One Martini backbone bead per residue (centre of mass of N, CA, C, O) as a GRO file, in nm:
protein
  231
    1MET     BB    1  -4.894  -3.519  -3.647
    2LYS     BB    2  -4.623  -3.621  -3.440
    3THR     BB    3  -4.519  -3.784  -3.139
    4ILE     BB    4  -4.196  -3.745  -2.986
    5ARG     BB    5  -3.983  -3.917  -2.759
    6VAL     BB    6  -3.712  -3.800  -2.572
    7ALA     BB    7  -3.395  -3.901  -2.410
    8SER     BB    8  -3.172  -3.854  -2.122
    9TYR     BB    9  -2.903  -4.077  -1.976
   10ASN     BB   10  -2.703  -4.118  -1.696
   11ILE     BB   11  -2.603  -4.450  -1.586
   12ARG     BB   12  -2.328  -4.506  -1.445
   13LYS     BB   13  -2.274  -4.806  -1.530
   14ALA     BB   14  -2.520  -4.916  -1.344
   15ILE     BB   15  -2.465  -4.741  -1.087
   16GLY     BB   16  -2.598  -4.675  -0.801
   17THR     BB   17  -2.662  -4.504  -0.500
   18ASP     BB   18  -2.571  -4.797  -0.362
   19ARG     BB   19  -2.319  -4.913  -0.540
   20ARG     BB   20  -2.480  -5.092  -0.741
   21ARG     BB   21  -2.476  -5.322  -1.013
   22ILE     BB   22  -2.802  -5.280  -1.191
   23PRO     BB   23  -2.931  -5.295  -1.502
   24GLU     BB   24  -3.235  -5.354  -1.449
   25ARG     BB   25  -3.299  -5.070  -1.339
   26VAL     BB   26  -3.258  -4.915  -1.598
   27LEU     BB   27  -3.482  -5.061  -1.758
   28GLU     BB   28  -3.710  -4.969  -1.575
   29VAL     BB   29  -3.677  -4.667  -1.632
   30LEU     BB   30  -3.710  -4.675  -1.940
   31ALA     BB   31  -4.002  -4.782  -1.927
   32GLU     BB   32  -4.117  -4.534  -1.781
   33VAL     BB   33  -4.042  -4.316  -1.993
   34ASP     BB   34  -4.109  -4.408  -2.293
   35ALA     BB   35  -3.914  -4.365  -2.529
   36ASP     BB   36  -3.804  -4.357  -2.867
   37ILE     BB   37  -3.536  -4.192  -2.786
   38ILE     BB   38  -3.199  -4.259  -2.648
   39ALA     BB   39  -2.949  -4.102  -2.459
   40LEU     BB   40  -2.646  -4.233  -2.347
   41GLN     BB   41  -2.440  -4.234  -2.057
   42GLU     BB   42  -2.221  -4.445  -1.939
   43ALA     BB   43  -2.267  -4.737  -2.111
   44ASP     BB   44  -1.973  -4.807  -2.033
   45ARG     BB   45  -1.711  -4.930  -1.917
   46ARG     BB   46  -1.405  -4.782  -1.833
   47PHE     BB   47  -1.252  -5.050  -1.815
   48GLY     BB   48  -1.083  -5.249  -2.008
   49VAL     BB   49  -1.311  -5.356  -2.255
   50ARG     BB   50  -1.568  -5.185  -2.229
   51SER     BB   51  -1.831  -5.298  -2.160
   52ALA     BB   52  -2.150  -5.315  -2.141
   53ALA     BB   53  -2.370  -5.227  -1.890
   54ILE     BB   54  -2.578  -5.351  -2.094
   55PRO     BB   55  -2.643  -5.632  -2.203
   56ALA     BB   56  -2.755  -5.728  -2.505
   57ALA     BB   57  -2.945  -5.960  -2.413
   58MET     BB   58  -3.099  -5.792  -2.202
   59LEU     BB   59  -3.205  -5.570  -2.387
   60ASP     BB   60  -3.364  -5.766  -2.573
   61ARG     BB   61  -3.534  -5.922  -2.344
   62GLN     BB   62  -3.612  -5.646  -2.138
   63SER     BB   63  -3.687  -5.467  -2.398
   64ASP     BB   64  -3.783  -5.212  -2.660
   65TYR     BB   65  -3.469  -5.207  -2.738
   66LYS     BB   66  -3.204  -5.073  -2.944
   67SER     BB   67  -2.887  -5.032  -3.062
   68VAL     BB   68  -2.681  -4.840  -3.216
   69PRO     BB   69  -2.431  -4.954  -3.443
   70ILE     BB   70  -2.121  -4.850  -3.391
   71ASN     BB   71  -1.868  -5.055  -3.395
   72VAL     BB   72  -1.586  -4.990  -3.234
   73GLN     BB   73  -1.624  -5.209  -2.995
   74VAL     BB   74  -1.620  -5.489  -2.847
   75ASP     BB   75  -1.906  -5.498  -2.628
   76SER     BB   76  -1.989  -5.224  -2.688
   77MET     BB   77  -2.237  -4.967  -2.716
   78GLY     BB   78  -2.036  -4.723  -2.764
   79TRP     BB   79  -1.877  -4.391  -2.744
   80HIS     BB   80  -1.742  -4.312  -2.472
   81GLY     BB   81  -2.043  -4.408  -2.353
   82ASN     BB   82  -2.207  -4.335  -2.609
   83ALA     BB   83  -2.558  -4.393  -2.668
   84ILE     BB   84  -2.827  -4.526  -2.882
   85LEU     BB   85  -3.172  -4.567  -2.842
   86VAL     BB   86  -3.433  -4.767  -2.994
   87ARG     BB   87  -3.683  -4.888  -3.121
   88LYS     BB   88  -3.731  -5.189  -3.268
   89ALA     BB   89  -3.921  -5.053  -3.502
   90ALA     BB   90  -3.699  -4.888  -3.588
   91ASP     BB   91  -3.513  -4.697  -3.820
   92VAL     BB   92  -3.168  -4.701  -3.923
   93GLY     BB   93  -2.950  -4.504  -4.063
   94ALA     BB   94  -2.740  -4.297  -4.039
   95HIS     BB   95  -2.423  -4.352  -3.857
   96ASP     BB   96  -2.201  -4.211  -3.594
   97VAL     BB   97  -1.922  -4.075  -3.493
   98VAL     BB   98  -1.798  -3.794  -3.292
   99HIS     BB   99  -1.525  -3.601  -3.313
  100ILE     BB  100  -1.366  -3.462  -3.026
  101PRO     BB  101  -1.214  -3.265  -2.831
  102TYR     BB  102  -0.971  -3.360  -2.561
  103LEU     BB  103  -0.857  -3.438  -2.233
  104GLU     BB  104  -1.064  -3.643  -2.188
  105PRO     BB  105  -1.241  -3.901  -2.276
  106ARG     BB  106  -1.448  -3.818  -2.558
  107GLY     BB  107  -1.787  -3.808  -2.711
  108ALA     BB  108  -2.004  -3.871  -2.997
  109THR     BB  109  -2.332  -3.923  -3.145
  110MET     BB  110  -2.511  -4.043  -3.450
  111ALA     BB  111  -2.863  -4.051  -3.576
  112GLU     BB  112  -3.089  -4.178  -3.813
  113VAL     BB  113  -3.446  -4.179  -3.748
  114SER     BB  114  -3.733  -4.401  -3.786
  115VAL     BB  115  -4.046  -4.314  -3.622
  116LYS     BB  116  -4.375  -4.317  -3.669
  117GLY     BB  117  -4.309  -4.193  -3.965
  118VAL     BB  118  -4.047  -4.041  -3.855
  119SER     BB  119  -3.772  -3.824  -3.928
  120MET     BB  120  -3.451  -3.803  -3.749
  121ARG     BB  121  -3.189  -3.634  -3.569
  122VAL     BB  122  -2.929  -3.757  -3.340
  123PHE     BB  123  -2.744  -3.632  -3.056
  124GLY     BB  124  -2.487  -3.759  -2.843
  125MET     BB  125  -2.345  -3.652  -2.515
  126HIS     BB  126  -2.024  -3.601  -2.319
  127LEU     BB  127  -1.882  -3.361  -2.146
  128ASP     BB  128  -1.650  -3.188  -2.001
  129LEU     BB  129  -1.524  -3.056  -1.699
  130SER     BB  130  -1.402  -2.844  -1.879
  131GLY     BB  131  -1.490  -2.543  -2.005
  132LEU     BB  132  -1.300  -2.519  -2.246
  133TRP     BB  133  -1.361  -2.805  -2.366
  134ARG     BB  134  -1.665  -2.776  -2.393
  135ARG     BB  135  -1.658  -2.555  -2.612
  136LYS     BB  136  -1.505  -2.720  -2.821
  137GLN     BB  137  -1.712  -2.951  -2.833
  138ALA     BB  138  -1.958  -2.787  -2.912
  139ALA     BB  139  -1.842  -2.690  -3.182
  140ALA     BB  140  -1.820  -2.976  -3.306
  141VAL     BB  141  -2.121  -3.050  -3.290
  142ILE     BB  142  -2.235  -2.811  -3.446
  143HIS     BB  143  -2.083  -2.875  -3.704
  144ALA     BB  144  -2.198  -3.161  -3.751
  145ALA     BB  145  -2.504  -3.068  -3.757
  146ALA     BB  146  -2.456  -2.879  -4.023
  147GLN     BB  147  -2.438  -3.126  -4.175
  148GLY     BB  148  -2.605  -3.223  -4.437
  149ASN     BB  149  -2.909  -3.258  -4.376
  150ALA     BB  150  -3.251  -3.111  -4.286
  151MET     BB  151  -3.327  -3.251  -4.038
  152PRO     BB  152  -3.464  -3.300  -3.764
  153THR     BB  153  -3.302  -3.186  -3.452
  154VAL     BB  154  -3.128  -3.348  -3.175
  155LEU     BB  155  -2.966  -3.253  -2.868
  156MET     BB  156  -2.801  -3.467  -2.615
  157GLY     BB  157  -2.696  -3.461  -2.261
  158ASP     BB  158  -2.401  -3.437  -2.070
  159LEU     BB  159  -2.258  -3.114  -2.015
  160ASN     BB  160  -2.131  -3.019  -1.735
  161GLU     BB  161  -2.308  -2.750  -1.673
  162TRP     BB  162  -2.355  -2.517  -1.401
  163SER     BB  163  -2.453  -2.297  -1.543
  164ALA     BB  164  -2.727  -2.123  -1.675
  165ASN     BB  165  -2.593  -1.944  -1.962
  166ARG     BB  166  -2.304  -2.035  -2.009
  167GLY     BB  167  -2.078  -2.121  -2.220
  168CYS     BB  168  -2.198  -2.384  -2.394
  169LEU     BB  169  -2.488  -2.278  -2.376
  170ALA     BB  170  -2.443  -2.023  -2.550
  171ASP     BB  171  -2.350  -2.173  -2.801
  172PHE     BB  172  -2.605  -2.344  -2.850
  173ALA     BB  173  -2.821  -2.101  -2.841
  174ARG     BB  174  -2.739  -1.990  -3.135
  175HIS     BB  175  -2.891  -2.271  -3.272
  176TYR     BB  176  -3.068  -2.367  -3.016
  177SER     BB  177  -3.320  -2.502  -2.828
  178PHE     BB  178  -3.439  -2.537  -2.500
  179ALA     BB  179  -3.534  -2.772  -2.274
  180GLY     BB  180  -3.697  -2.725  -1.956
  181CYS     BB  181  -3.661  -2.986  -1.757
  182GLY     BB  182  -3.440  -2.971  -1.521
  183ARG     BB  183  -3.326  -3.124  -1.243
  184SER     BB  184  -3.079  -3.421  -1.243
  185TYR     BB  185  -2.858  -3.329  -1.019
  186HIS     BB  186  -2.889  -3.529  -0.790
  187ALA     BB  187  -3.104  -3.791  -0.761
  188GLN     BB  188  -3.173  -3.741  -0.445
  189ARG     BB  189  -3.081  -3.412  -0.489
  190PRO     BB  190  -3.157  -3.187  -0.703
  191VAL     BB  191  -2.928  -2.900  -0.827
  192ALA     BB  192  -2.873  -2.969  -1.145
  193ARG     BB  193  -2.841  -2.895  -1.513
  194LEU     BB  194  -2.657  -3.120  -1.681
  195ASP     BB  195  -2.899  -3.212  -1.845
  196ARG     BB  196  -2.978  -3.191  -2.205
  197ILE     BB  197  -3.217  -3.046  -2.445
  198MET     BB  198  -3.205  -2.990  -2.800
  199HIS     BB  199  -3.348  -2.786  -3.078
  200CYS     BB  200  -3.491  -2.725  -3.363
  201GLY     BB  201  -3.734  -2.543  -3.554
  202LYS     BB  202  -3.882  -2.820  -3.664
  203LEU     BB  203  -3.958  -2.838  -3.361
  204THR     BB  204  -4.228  -2.894  -3.125
  205LEU     BB  205  -4.263  -2.821  -2.806
  206THR     BB  206  -4.488  -2.973  -2.550
  207ASP     BB  207  -4.291  -3.132  -2.343
  208CYS     BB  208  -4.118  -3.164  -2.017
  209GLY     BB  209  -3.866  -3.343  -1.803
  210VAL     BB  210  -3.822  -3.517  -1.495
  211HIS     BB  211  -3.749  -3.837  -1.381
  212GLU     BB  212  -3.874  -3.917  -1.029
  213SER     BB  213  -3.856  -4.198  -0.943
  214ALA     BB  214  -3.766  -4.443  -0.731
  215ALA     BB  215  -3.591  -4.592  -0.938
  216ALA     BB  216  -3.424  -4.341  -1.037
  217ARG     BB  217  -3.291  -4.281  -0.750
  218LYS     BB  218  -3.117  -4.568  -0.774
  219ALA     BB  219  -2.985  -4.632  -1.068
  220SER     BB  220  -2.855  -4.333  -1.046
  221ASP     BB  221  -2.707  -4.003  -1.019
  222HIS     BB  222  -2.908  -3.964  -1.249
  223LEU     BB  223  -3.171  -3.824  -1.412
  224PRO     BB  224  -3.398  -3.844  -1.641
  225ILE     BB  225  -3.473  -3.684  -1.947
  226TRP     BB  226  -3.753  -3.521  -2.130
  227ALA     BB  227  -3.918  -3.491  -2.466
  228ASP     BB  228  -4.183  -3.348  -2.656
  229PHE     BB  229  -4.263  -3.374  -3.012
  230LYS     BB  230  -4.370  -3.207  -3.295
  231ILE     BB  231  -4.384  -3.315  -3.663
   0.00000   0.00000   0.00000
């Protein structure tokens, strides 16, 4: 049995709670969390050429991570801001964007990753502010996850769902188990569980939580969440 740590983090385009864009702080937080696979949201700037919030050279030079090569747009890290980071030693197999219906630009990403001798599939997402569209998007992600091979699967991201167990949460719960990580938004005074990690029955959850360091409270308006699984 191997232990794999996954994490999800809305980095708000590397703009901290002090309204300063400092990507180095995000890398500091990622090093603290020390996950093997990370789903990022708002990983690209919103306007213009939508360049990566964390420059590729900085990520390579100052972290133990590499981004899954979505290759949708030059200089971007992800797809509609969704990116997946993995250890530099990890192997990335099949990977793709997941097209979901949207009112405002939204998307999801998928990657098959081998790390520590274990292979698993990861979906990252950032769902809509509208409850109706969140449910449509959840259905699209659930459908995408049901396709292909039967690898152990984790779905994670910023679901933007304020209810405790309704809406898209109920839809996901019919297929996946939730890691009860805790409240992750707002970073300075967490009141809501907007960020979620879900998993299939082939994974055994051993621990999970919200990373609440001093650095994390400054680096973004969301705190990162994490979960440890035995495979």
